[in-house]
C-alpha positions as a Markdown table, in Angstrom:
| # | Residue | x | y | z |
|---|---|---|---|---|
| 1 | Met | 0.0 | 0.0 | 0.0 |
| 2 | Tyr | 1.2 | 3.5 | -0.8 |
| 3 | Ile | 0.0 | 6.8 | 0.5 |
| 4 | Phe | -0.4 | 10.0 | -1.5 |
| 5 | Pro | 0.7 | 12.7 | -1.3 |
| 6 | Asn | 3.8 | 12.5 | 0.8 |
| 7 | Lys | 6.1 | 15.2 | -0.5 |
| 8 | Pro | 6.5 | 16.6 | 2.0 |
| 9 | Lys | 5.0 | 14.0 | 4.4 |
| 10 | Ile | 3.1 | 16.7 | 6.2 |
| 11 | Leu | -0.6 | 17.2 | 5.6 |
| 12 | Asn | -1.3 | 20.9 | 6.4 |
| 13 | Leu | -4.3 | 22.5 | 8.0 |
| 14 | Leu | -7.4 | 21.9 | 5.9 |
| 15 | Phe | -10.7 | 23.5 | 6.8 |
| 16 | Tyr | -13.8 | 22.0 | 5.3 |
| 17 | Ser | -14.4 | 25.0 | 3.1 |
| 18 | Thr | -11.1 | 24.5 | 1.3 |
| 19 | Leu | -11.3 | 20.7 | 1.0 |
| 20 | Ser | -12.2 | 20.7 | -2.7 |
| 21 | Met | -9.0 | 22.6 | -3.5 |
| 22 | Phe | -7.0 | 19.9 | -1.9 |
| 23 | Val | -8.9 | 17.2 | -3.8 |
| 24 | Phe | -8.3 | 18.8 | -7.1 |
| 25 | Ser | -4.6 | 19.4 | -6.5 |
| 26 | Cys | -4.1 | 15.8 | -5.4 |
| 27 | Ser | -6.1 | 14.3 | -8.2 |
| 28 | Lys | -4.2 | 16.3 | -10.9 |
| 29 | Asp | -0.8 | 15.7 | -9.4 |
| 30 | Asp | 1.3 | 13.4 | -11.6 |
| 31 | Asn | 4.0 | 13.1 | -9.0 |
| 32 | Ser | 2.8 | 10.1 | -7.1 |
| 33 | Phe | 5.5 | 9.8 | -4.5 |
| 34 | Pro | 5.2 | 6.3 | -2.9 |
| 35 | Ser | 6.2 | 6.0 | 0.7 |
| 36 | Ser | 9.5 | 4.2 | 1.2 |
| 37 | Gly | 8.1 | 1.8 | 3.7 |
| 38 | Glu | 5.0 | 0.6 | 5.6 |
| 39 | Glu | 6.4 | 2.0 | 8.9 |
| 40 | Glu | 7.0 | 5.6 | 7.7 |
| 41 | Ala | 5.0 | 8.1 | 9.6 |
| 42 | Ile | 2.4 | 10.4 | 8.0 |
| 43 | Ile | 2.5 | 13.8 | 9.7 |
| 44 | Leu | -0.6 | 15.9 | 10.4 |
| 45 | Met | -0.4 | 19.5 | 11.6 |
| 46 | Ala | -2.0 | 19.8 | 15.1 |
| 47 | Asn | -5.0 | 21.9 | 13.8 |
| 48 | Thr | -5.9 | 19.6 | 10.9 |
| 49 | Thr | -9.6 | 18.8 | 10.9 |
| 50 | Asp | -10.4 | 17.3 | 7.4 |
| 51 | Thr | -8.2 | 16.0 | 4.7 |
| 52 | Ile | -8.2 | 13.4 | 1.9 |
| 53 | Val | -5.3 | 11.0 | 1.4 |
| 54 | Tyr | -4.9 | 8.3 | -1.2 |
| 55 | Ala | -3.9 | 4.7 | -0.6 |
| 56 | Met | -2.6 | 2.6 | -3.5 |
| 57 | Val | -4.4 | -0.7 | -3.3 |
| 58 | Asp | -3.0 | -3.1 | -6.0 |
| 59 | Lys | -3.2 | -0.7 | -9.0 |
| 60 | Ser | -6.1 | 1.5 | -7.8 |
| 61 | Lys | -5.7 | 4.9 | -6.1 |
| 62 | Ile | -8.3 | 4.8 | -3.3 |
| 63 | Pro | -9.4 | 8.1 | -1.7 |
| 64 | Ile | -9.8 | 8.1 | 2.1 |
| 65 | Tyr | -11.5 | 11.1 | 3.7 |
| 66 | Leu | -10.1 | 11.7 | 7.2 |
| 67 | Ser | -12.0 | 13.6 | 9.9 |
| 68 | Ile | -10.1 | 14.6 | 13.0 |
| 69 | Pro | -12.2 | 15.7 | 16.0 |
| 70 | Lys | -11.0 | 18.7 | 18.1 |
| 71 | Gly | -11.2 | 19.6 | 21.7 |
| 72 | Cys | -10.5 | 16.1 | 22.9 |
| 73 | Asn | -8.7 | 15.4 | 26.2 |
| 74 | Ser | -6.8 | 12.3 | 25.0 |
| 75 | Glu | -3.6 | 12.7 | 23.0 |
| 76 | Ser | -4.3 | 9.7 | 20.8 |
| 77 | Leu | -7.9 | 8.8 | 19.7 |
| 78 | Pro | -9.9 | 5.8 | 18.6 |
| 79 | Ala | -10.9 | 5.5 | 15.0 |
| 80 | Val | -13.6 | 4.0 | 12.8 |
| 81 | Val | -13.1 | 3.0 | 9.2 |
| 82 | Val | -16.4 | 3.5 | 7.2 |
| 83 | Leu | -17.3 | 1.4 | 4.2 |
| 84 | His | -20.0 | 2.9 | 2.1 |
| 85 | Gly | -23.0 | 1.2 | 0.5 |
| 86 | Ser | -23.8 | 0.5 | -3.2 |
| 87 | Asp | -24.6 | 4.2 | -3.9 |
| 88 | Gly | -21.0 | 5.3 | -3.1 |
| 89 | Met | -19.9 | 7.9 | -0.5 |
| 90 | Trp | -20.0 | 11.3 | -2.3 |
| 91 | Thr | -22.8 | 13.8 | -2.7 |
| 92 | Asn | -24.2 | 13.6 | -6.2 |
| 93 | His | -21.7 | 10.8 | -6.9 |
| 94 | Asp | -19.1 | 13.4 | -7.5 |
| 95 | Pro | -15.7 | 12.6 | -5.8 |
| 96 | Lys | -14.2 | 15.8 | -7.2 |
| 97 | Ser | -16.4 | 17.9 | -4.9 |
| 98 | Gly | -14.8 | 16.4 | -1.8 |
| 99 | Thr | -18.2 | 16.5 | -0.2 |
| 100 | Met | -19.5 | 13.4 | 1.5 |
| 101 | Ser | -23.1 | 12.3 | 1.4 |
| 102 | Gly | -25.4 | 13.3 | 4.2 |
| 103 | Gln | -25.3 | 9.9 | 5.8 |
| 104 | Asn | -21.6 | 10.0 | 6.2 |
| 105 | Asn | -21.6 | 13.6 | 7.5 |
| 106 | Glu | -24.2 | 12.6 | 10.1 |
| 107 | Trp | -21.9 | 9.8 | 11.3 |
| 108 | Arg | -18.9 | 12.2 | 11.2 |
| 109 | Glu | -20.8 | 14.5 | 13.7 |
| 110 | Leu | -21.4 | 11.5 | 16.0 |
| 111 | Phe | -17.7 | 10.6 | 15.8 |
| 112 | Asp | -16.6 | 14.2 | 16.5 |
| 113 | Glu | -18.9 | 14.3 | 19.5 |
| 114 | Asn | -17.3 | 11.1 | 20.8 |
| 115 | Cys | -13.7 | 12.0 | 19.9 |
| 116 | Ile | -13.4 | 9.3 | 17.2 |
| 117 | Val | -11.3 | 9.8 | 14.1 |
| 118 | Gly | -13.3 | 8.9 | 11.0 |
| 119 | Ala | -11.7 | 7.3 | 7.9 |
| 120 | Tyr | -14.2 | 7.1 | 5.0 |
| 121 | Val | -13.0 | 4.8 | 2.2 |
| 122 | Asp | -14.2 | 5.4 | -1.3 |
| 123 | Ser | -13.9 | 1.9 | -3.0 |
| 124 | Tyr | -15.5 | 3.0 | -6.2 |
| 125 | Ser | -14.2 | 6.1 | -7.9 |
| 126 | Gly | -10.6 | 5.0 | -8.1 |
| 127 | Arg | -11.7 | 1.9 | -10.0 |
| 128 | Gly | -13.9 | 3.8 | -12.4 |
| 129 | Val | -17.2 | 2.9 | -10.7 |
| 130 | Thr | -19.9 | 5.4 | -9.7 |
| 131 | Thr | -22.5 | 3.1 | -8.1 |
| 132 | Arg | -22.9 | -0.7 | -7.7 |
| 133 | Thr | -25.6 | -1.0 | -10.3 |
| 134 | Gly | -25.9 | -2.7 | -13.7 |
| 135 | Lys | -22.9 | -4.7 | -14.7 |
| 136 | Trp | -21.2 | -4.1 | -11.4 |
| 137 | Thr | -23.7 | -6.3 | -9.6 |
| 138 | Thr | -22.7 | -9.6 | -11.2 |
| 139 | Ala | -19.6 | -11.5 | -12.3 |
| 140 | Pro | -17.1 | -11.0 | -13.7 |
| 141 | Asp | -17.3 | -7.2 | -13.6 |
| 142 | Asn | -18.4 | -7.3 | -9.9 |
| 143 | Phe | -15.0 | -8.8 | -9.0 |
| 144 | Lys | -13.4 | -5.4 | -9.5 |
| 145 | Ile | -15.3 | -4.1 | -6.4 |
| 146 | Ser | -16.0 | -7.4 | -4.6 |
| 147 | Ser | -17.1 | -6.9 | -1.1 |
| 148 | Gln | -15.6 | -10.4 | -0.3 |
| 149 | Phe | -12.1 | -10.0 | -1.6 |
| 150 | Ile | -11.4 | -6.4 | -2.9 |
| 151 | Arg | -13.0 | -4.0 | -0.5 |
| 152 | Pro | -11.4 | -5.7 | 2.6 |
| 153 | Lys | -8.0 | -4.7 | 1.0 |
| 154 | Asp | -9.2 | -1.1 | 1.1 |
| 155 | Ala | -10.3 | -1.4 | 4.7 |
| 156 | Asn | -6.9 | -2.9 | 5.7 |
| 157 | Ala | -5.1 | -0.1 | 3.8 |
| 158 | Ala | -7.1 | 2.4 | 5.8 |
| 159 | Leu | -6.1 | 0.5 | 9.0 |
| 160 | Ser | -2.5 | 0.7 | 8.1 |
| 161 | Leu | -2.7 | 4.4 | 7.2 |
| 162 | Leu | -4.4 | 5.3 | 10.6 |
| 163 | Lys | -1.6 | 3.5 | 12.5 |
| 164 | Arg | 0.9 | 5.7 | 10.7 |
| 165 | Leu | -0.7 | 9.1 | 11.4 |
| 166 | His | 1.2 | 11.3 | 13.8 |
| 167 | Phe | 1.0 | 14.9 | 14.8 |
| 168 | Ser | 4.0 | 17.1 | 14.2 |
| 169 | Asn | 4.9 | 16.7 | 17.9 |
| 170 | Gly | 5.5 | 13.0 | 17.4 |
| 171 | Lys | 2.3 | 11.8 | 19.1 |
| 172 | Ser | 0.2 | 9.2 | 17.4 |
| 173 | Val | -3.2 | 10.5 | 16.1 |
| 174 | Val | -4.9 | 7.1 | 16.6 |
| 175 | Arg | -4.6 | 4.4 | 19.2 |
| 176 | Ser | -3.6 | 1.4 | 17.1 |
| 177 | Lys | -5.5 | -1.2 | 19.1 |
| 178 | Asp | -8.7 | 0.9 | 19.0 |
| 179 | Ile | -9.7 | 1.0 | 15.4 |
| 180 | Ala | -13.1 | -0.4 | 14.4 |
| 181 | Leu | -15.2 | -0.7 | 11.2 |
| 182 | Leu | -18.7 | 0.5 | 10.1 |
| 183 | Gly | -20.4 | -0.6 | 7.0 |
| 184 | Phe | -23.7 | -0.3 | 5.2 |
| 185 | Ser | -25.3 | -2.8 | 2.8 |
| 186 | Asp | -22.5 | -3.8 | 0.4 |
| 187 | Gly | -20.1 | -2.1 | 2.8 |
| 188 | Ala | -21.5 | -4.2 | 5.7 |
| 189 | Ser | -20.7 | -7.3 | 3.7 |
| 190 | Ala | -17.2 | -5.9 | 3.3 |
| 191 | Val | -17.0 | -5.4 | 7.0 |
| 192 | Ala | -17.7 | -9.0 | 7.6 |
| 193 | Ala | -15.3 | -10.1 | 5.0 |
| 194 | Thr | -12.6 | -7.8 | 6.4 |
| 195 | Leu | -13.1 | -9.5 | 9.8 |
| 196 | Tyr | -12.9 | -13.0 | 8.5 |
| 197 | Asn | -10.4 | -15.1 | 10.4 |
| 198 | Thr | -8.2 | -16.5 | 7.7 |
| 199 | Ala | -6.5 | -18.8 | 10.2 |
| 200 | Thr | -9.6 | -20.9 | 10.4 |
| 201 | Thr | -9.8 | -21.6 | 6.6 |
| 202 | Pro | -9.7 | -25.4 | 5.9 |
| 203 | Lys | -6.4 | -26.5 | 4.3 |
| 204 | Asp | -8.1 | -27.9 | 1.2 |
| 205 | Trp | -10.5 | -25.0 | 0.7 |
| 206 | Thr | -11.1 | -23.7 | -2.9 |
| 207 | Trp | -12.3 | -20.1 | -3.2 |
| 208 | Ser | -15.2 | -19.7 | -5.6 |
| 209 | Gln | -18.5 | -17.8 | -6.1 |
| 210 | Val | -21.7 | -18.5 | -7.9 |
| 211 | Phe | -23.6 | -16.0 | -9.9 |
| 212 | Asp | -26.8 | -16.9 | -11.8 |
| 213 | Gly | -26.0 | -20.6 | -11.5 |
| 214 | Lys | -22.5 | -20.2 | -12.9 |
| 215 | Glu | -19.4 | -21.0 | -10.7 |
| 216 | Tyr | -16.3 | -18.8 | -10.8 |
| 217 | Asn | -13.0 | -19.7 | -9.3 |
| 218 | Ala | -9.4 | -18.5 | -9.2 |
| 219 | Ala | -9.0 | -19.1 | -13.0 |
| 220 | Thr | -12.0 | -16.8 | -13.7 |
| 221 | Gly | -11.3 | -14.0 | -11.3 |
| 222 | Val | -12.1 | -15.0 | -7.7 |
| 223 | Leu | -9.4 | -14.1 | -5.2 |
| 224 | Pro | -8.7 | -15.6 | -1.8 |
| 225 | Pro | -8.9 | -13.2 | 1.2 |
| 226 | Asp | -5.8 | -11.5 | 2.3 |
| 227 | Pro | -4.3 | -12.8 | 5.5 |
| 228 | Lys | -5.5 | -11.2 | 8.7 |
| 229 | Pro | -3.3 | -8.3 | 9.8 |
| 230 | Met | -1.0 | -8.9 | 12.7 |
| 231 | Glu | -2.9 | -6.3 | 14.7 |
| 232 | Gly | -6.3 | -6.1 | 13.1 |
| 233 | Phe | -9.6 | -4.3 | 13.8 |
| 234 | Ala | -11.1 | -4.1 | 17.2 |
| 235 | Gly | -14.5 | -5.0 | 15.8 |
| 236 | Gly | -17.2 | -3.9 | 13.3 |
| 237 | Val | -20.8 | -2.6 | 13.1 |
| 238 | Phe | -22.8 | -4.3 | 10.3 |
| 239 | Tyr | -25.8 | -2.5 | 8.9 |
| 240 | Tyr | -28.2 | -4.5 | 6.7 |
| 241 | Gly | -25.6 | -6.2 | 4.6 |
| 242 | Gly | -25.8 | -9.6 | 2.8 |
| 243 | Ser | -24.1 | -12.6 | 4.4 |
| 244 | Gly | -24.1 | -15.2 | 1.7 |
| 245 | Gly | -21.2 | -13.9 | -0.3 |
| 246 | Tyr | -22.4 | -15.7 | -3.4 |
| 247 | Asp | -21.3 | -18.9 | -1.7 |
| 248 | Tyr | -17.8 | -17.6 | -1.1 |
| 249 | Trp | -18.0 | -18.9 | 2.4 |
| 250 | Gly | -19.4 | -22.3 | 1.4 |
| 251 | Ala | -22.8 | -23.8 | 2.2 |
| 252 | Asn | -26.0 | -21.8 | 2.5 |
| 253 | Val | -25.9 | -20.3 | 5.9 |
| 254 | Cys | -29.6 | -21.0 | 6.3 |
| 255 | Gly | -29.3 | -24.6 | 5.1 |
| 256 | Ile | -29.0 | -27.8 | 7.1 |
| 257 | Asn | -25.3 | -28.0 | 6.5 |
| 258 | Ala | -24.5 | -24.5 | 7.7 |
| 259 | Met | -22.6 | -25.5 | 10.8 |
| 260 | Glu | -20.1 | -27.7 | 9.0 |
| 261 | Gly | -20.3 | -26.4 | 5.4 |
| 262 | Asn | -20.1 | -22.6 | 5.9 |
| 263 | Ile | -16.6 | -21.7 | 6.9 |
| 264 | Tyr | -17.1 | -18.0 | 7.9 |
| 265 | Arg | -15.6 | -17.1 | 11.3 |
| 266 | Thr | -14.8 | -13.7 | 12.7 |
| 267 | Tyr | -11.6 | -12.7 | 14.4 |
| 268 | Ala | -13.2 | -9.7 | 16.2 |
| 269 | Pro | -16.6 | -8.7 | 17.6 |
| 270 | Ile | -19.4 | -7.8 | 15.2 |
| 271 | Leu | -22.6 | -5.9 | 16.0 |
| 272 | Tyr | -25.4 | -6.7 | 13.6 |
| 273 | Gln | -27.9 | -3.9 | 13.0 |
| 274 | Ile | -30.7 | -5.5 | 11.1 |
| 275 | Pro | -34.1 | -4.2 | 9.9 |
| 276 | Glu | -37.1 | -6.6 | 10.4 |
| 277 | Asp | -38.3 | -5.9 | 6.8 |
| 278 | Gly | -34.9 | -5.9 | 5.0 |
| 279 | Tyr | -34.5 | -8.1 | 1.9 |
| 280 | Leu | -31.2 | -9.3 | 3.2 |
| 281 | Thr | -32.3 | -9.9 | 6.7 |
| 282 | Glu | -33.0 | -13.7 | 6.6 |
| 283 | Gly | -29.5 | -14.6 | 5.6 |
| 284 | Thr | -27.9 | -12.4 | 8.2 |
| 285 | Leu | -30.2 | -13.8 | 10.9 |
| 286 | Cys | -29.0 | -17.3 | 9.9 |
| 287 | Met | -25.3 | -16.1 | 10.0 |
| 288 | Tyr | -25.7 | -14.6 | 13.4 |
| 289 | Lys | -27.2 | -17.8 | 14.8 |
| 290 | Val | -24.5 | -20.0 | 13.3 |
| 291 | Leu | -21.7 | -17.7 | 14.6 |
| 292 | Lys | -23.3 | -17.5 | 18.0 |
| 293 | Glu | -23.5 | -21.3 | 18.2 |
| 294 | Lys | -19.9 | -21.6 | 17.1 |
| 295 | Gly | -18.9 | -19.2 | 20.0 |
| 296 | Asp | -17.9 | -16.2 | 17.9 |
| 297 | Pro | -18.2 | -12.7 | 19.5 |
| 298 | Val | -21.3 | -11.4 | 17.8 |
| 299 | Glu | -24.3 | -9.3 | 19.0 |
| 300 | Phe | -27.5 | -8.6 | 17.3 |
| 301 | Asn | -30.2 | -5.9 | 17.3 |
| 302 | Leu | -33.4 | -6.2 | 15.3 |
| 303 | Tyr | -35.4 | -3.1 | 14.4 |
| 304 | Lys | -39.1 | -3.5 | 13.8 |
| 305 | Gly | -41.1 | -1.7 | 11.1 |
| 306 | Val | -38.1 | -0.6 | 9.0 |
| 307 | Gly | -36.3 | -2.0 | 5.9 |
| 308 | His | -33.1 | -1.8 | 4.0 |
| 309 | Gly | -31.4 | 1.6 | 4.3 |
| 310 | Phe | -33.2 | 2.6 | 7.5 |
| 311 | Asp | -30.1 | 4.2 | 8.9 |
| 312 | Phe | -30.7 | 7.3 | 6.8 |
| 313 | Asp | -34.5 | 7.2 | 6.9 |
| 314 | His | -34.4 | 9.6 | 9.9 |
| 315 | Val | -37.0 | 7.7 | 11.9 |
| 316 | Gln | -37.0 | 6.6 | 15.5 |
| 317 | Gln | -35.3 | 3.3 | 14.7 |
| 318 | Ser | -32.5 | 5.1 | 12.9 |
| 319 | Tyr | -31.6 | 7.1 | 16.0 |
| 320 | Glu | -32.1 | 4.2 | 18.3 |
| 321 | Ala | -29.7 | 2.1 | 16.2 |
| 322 | Arg | -27.1 | 4.8 | 16.1 |
| 323 | Ala | -27.2 | 5.2 | 19.9 |
| 324 | Lys | -26.7 | 1.5 | 20.3 |
| 325 | Ala | -23.9 | 1.5 | 17.8 |
| 326 | Met | -22.1 | 4.4 | 19.6 |
| 327 | Asn | -22.5 | 2.6 | 23.0 |
| 328 | Trp | -21.0 | -0.5 | 21.4 |
| 329 | Tyr | -18.1 | 1.5 | 20.0 |
| 330 | Arg | -17.5 | 3.0 | 23.4 |
| 331 | Lys | -17.0 | -0.5 | 24.8 |
| 332 | Val | -14.8 | -2.0 | 22.1 |
| 333 | Leu | -12.7 | 1.2 | 21.6 |
| 334 | His | -12.2 | 1.8 | 25.3 |
| 335 | Ile | -13.8 | 5.2 | 25.3 |
| 336 | Asn | -14.3 | 6.5 | 28.8 |
| 337 | Pro | -17.5 | 8.4 | 29.6 |
């Protein structure tokens, strides 16, 4: 993974009103200076509040919007990496504007109030995708933005980046052990895939997926998951995503062979935020039950009377779910009241 820009490796003060200028200057800069090593620090000025950096994931330049809360007592802060849903993360689908969608900005306010650094990962624009519609919903085009084996690379790139952030006084911006995930819909599926415990994969396992009755494997574009980082995420919040993975994890998680035939296991806690009327709810209910029976650290909240996308419906259940998510983050990220 490479971070841009890093010449010099100091990201200067960036108020929200001037953010788009930074985006334009970065996106037009042909001087992509790769960092010389994974351990090299990325320096932020003490008064930085918003900035966009770019991580090179394979051959794609991935924008990561960073929000740094101010007025916090702790020198180093917890962080949450946010994975957007199928509609992308920018207002009007325009990454050049540097303006995130309303949903992301609302979560950013919650993170600011709780002294949490936000890292919002745009998995689409750097790969020439605007929204996950049309050809991007099925194989083989879908593999370019796969929530099972591509978007976890982006999440882990953001994890590495956050660990390397330092203020100019040498202090770490983020506590490396207190970094969690948040994902919506396709981004939630990516959260689960990012937290997959690769150490539990059967030795003879063959990675494949099935779309419209056709099986795809390594020869036709399906990739194995990257190994779990040495120091991974503290956990993740999963909002109304799918859990089948197009059979990436094996047997139907709602089938009679789920306990033995579905290999998905998580290496960190997951909080499932599930709408009663969501079209992906059944599969995730089954996954939760299987993981719970296997002893994995999962929790579950079911919200009645709402469906897919309820987080930004601005109804009572939306606010209730956000409050529960923030309480969960306070616990897993060691945030003192």
